[in-house]
Steps between C-alpha positions, in 0.01 A plus 500: 500500500757438773664164508453356852826311464809714536776386261717404800216338691603154384856548625370523858345160463797362306734584788257438788338165424830308479614676819181399681529139382873485572481651847205281602681186379821610671313574821324161492837329446661688790209420731515133397872483580448675834218259581732209424754648743240547773374144452857369525565703814185376667565136402856502628416678819143385543439822687620332821858621546550875522130554421513875538803537275352267237178700503686827460711367213207317335283814501757779482708338227211471255391856577851628420518288184163631383615857568815442295289353218275808502808722482641310203162511326476878553853531363398308185213744447738791563733367232206482259404861577857615448583303185165572336560871549190539718717645781836666438702406811555169674436643846170654390404178326557302821309754710209490259508120483492456877221756521297328231558146629395590852223729371653770719578724205771758447394860438829622358556239226276460199505267203578653164233557235355177369615294800243598765327161492809319629459640852151358556608171341790477744257578783289207379810283502583621851153406627543151358850461646410634843189280501712193427745602772226554756339164429840331508608656829165413656547139390857492636389638836222241524745224408755614759239540771365152426844353585539699819357347813534827691260698282 
């Protein structure tokens, strides 16, 4: 009888679950800090002086910060792929990680034997992170628009 659990199957989970938890917590922390900055900007300016510039900074800044956070989170996954031996080169690990996180996929890079579950788990993490970012940016835009009399 075939064992449904591959001997390395647990290693996928052992590497992936802490990465999911860590990247979600990191992302929540970054979004919280960015929100604090936006709140401070809107309180100081009140949306009245240089309204257009404040709106651009208050919406564009968080979008850039969230993009940077996604990049760092993909890099952390890439490090895990490389150091676990799932992917042999750093460049391939990063390409695979970005493909998995965005659910775009990369045809030319494949995880080594016993590590195939990490890709879908990173995709799950990416869905969570992009969902948090989308909700956050929507909230920021609503907050900025609420302070602007011209919208």
